[in-house]
N, C-alpha and C positions, 0 to 999 in steps of 0.2 A: 499761394490763391488757395489753396484743398483746406490749409491750417488754418487756415482764419472762418472756413468756413465750418470746419468740423463736428461742432455744435447742429448746424442740419442736415449734415451731411449720416451723424452719426441717428437723429432721430428719424430721417426722414428718408435712406437709403430706399427702402425701392423707389421715388422719384426719381431718383439718384439718376444726371444722363449718361449717358455710357460713354460722353470720351471722352471724361473725367476719370474714367477710371484704369486709364494704359499710367497718369501720373499720380496715382494714389503709391503711397511706398507699399514696398511691394510685399511684408509679412504682415501684415495687417490684414485684420477679417475681410474688411473692406473689399482687398483685391484678392484673398485668397479665393473669396466665397463666389467674386458676382466676376472675375477676371480671368477661366476656364469656355463661361457662360456666355462673355461675349467679344462680341469683331468687332469695335472702332472703326479698322485701317488705320488705327495711329500705332508706331510704333519706336516707343522711344530707345535708343544705342546707348545711352549714356547719362547718369545724373542721380540717376531714378535713388532715393535713398530705399532701407530698407527697414527704416520701422519709424514711427511718428519725433518730429527732433524733442525730447527736453525740454524744450522754450515751447508752452505753451500759449503765451496769448500779448502783446504786446499791448499796455491803456493808454490812449495819448489822448492829450487838451491839455496840459500844463503850457503853461506858456515860458514859464524861467521853472525851476533845480527842482524837483521833489525833495521833500526832502524830510517825510513820515510816513508812514502808512499804518495800517490795523484792518486784520481780517476783522470781520462780523460775527458773531455768538457761533451761528451756522456755517459760516465762509461761506456764500454764495453772493456777498457782495465786499466793498473793499474798500476802502475810505482814505485819501490822501491828504494831505497838503505841502504845501508848497512856498516855494519866493514871489508868485503875483497874488496875493495877499490872500486866494482861496482857499477853501473847503472843498472838495467832490469827493461825493457818493460812483462807487458803481456796479454794474455787473457785469460778476467774478467770469462764469461760463458764459455770455456771450459779448464782453471788453465795452456796456452799448454807457456813454453815462448816466449817471438820472439824476443827479442833485447836483450845484455848482452853489457852492450856501459864500454865499460876500457876508463882509461886515468889519475883517479885520484889515488893521490899517500898513503893516508890516507882516516880516514872510509868517510864514505858519511853521513852528519848527518842530511841532506834537497833533500828533487826534490819537485820540484811545474813542472804543464802543464798550457802550452801557453793559453789564452782565443780561441786559434785560431784551440785548438788540434796539432798541427804540430812543434812547439817542448814543449824538455823539460832545465826544467833547475836542477846543482844540485852542494849543498852546499856541503866542506870534512871542515877534519881537516887540508886539503894539504896545506890549507887559496887562497883558489880559488873556483869559481863558473863557471861552465861549463855548456855550452847549447848546447843540442844536436838536429839532425834530427830526428822524429817521425821517420817516415816510413828506411831511411837506416841507424840509431844509431850510423854515424858519430856524431863527433865533427866539429860546425860550428862555437865556439867564446868562450872564459875565459879571467873573471875577474879576476887580480889579485892583488887589492888596496888595500885588508884584512891583518891586521899582527898578527892574529891569526884564532884561529877557526871562521870558516863560522853554524852555528846553524841559522840560519831559508835563508826562502826565499822569493817572492812574486813577479809576472809580475802586472803591473795595468795595470786597466779595457784593455786597449787597447792594451797591448804586444808589445805594444814598447818599454820599460821601464822593467826593475827588480828593488825593490830591495831587500837591503842583508842584514845581521847584526851576530853578532857574538859576541865570545872572549874578538873583539878590540874594546867593549863597542861605537860604532861605526853602523848608520844604513848609511847605502852607497845606493844611488839610481843613477841609471847610466842604457844611450842607449844602446838595444841589438844590435844597431846596425855601435857603435864604442863604445866597452867597458873599450878601452883604450885610451881614450882621455876627457884629465883630463880638459878639459873644458866643458864637460859636467856631469862630476860627482857632484853630492851633498851629504856632507855626515853631518850628524848629529849627534852630542856627546848624549847618554842616561845614563852616568852616570854608567853605570854596566852592565854589561854580556846582549845580546838581547838573548831572545829568542822566540820572537816569530814578526809576524807582522802581521800587512791586509792592503791592501786599502781596504779604504771602497768608493772614490771615484778618477774619475783622480787623480788629488793631494791633497789625503788626507792621511796619513797613521794613524794606529791604531798598539802602538807597548809596547810589556809587553818586561821588564827585571826584572832580581834578584841582 
């Protein structure tokens, strides 16, 4: 309970109810400052933690297995993709769900934030890549050029293109402004299923396949 409420405790420690203090980890700042001043009438005999656990928060809401996650550029948001066909956006500090993006018809295997933090891309076993507006949660684009599961994707450094790969053994590089324009799509053969990729510059990709 104490760990789950830490964001509130840290922001409003003066309003902290004095009965909570005996349950705080012994060597935390809150315990050291307020512990000696309060007499809550509660004595914890055993099991009190020494410091905050390294585990910070569980984000719960996906119905089935979560397959992929990505932090926003500022680290304050997290996006997840799962077997329940959804893309979910979370507040990292509070653990609160912010958006549930629906549209995929199969498991979501990969998610990525754009460099600007304004868009999210998701790749799925429905053979599509979908682009979402972070603020509204609405789909603003879709790429349908793959012929098998899409297992990985990445935004280019300028955020104008997406590279996507999967079990069709190809890497597709396409413009987010015109995802269905075949004239702007580049397709590279990887000889095996693509499991990871990343831009290392505007025009260079690192691709892992198996």
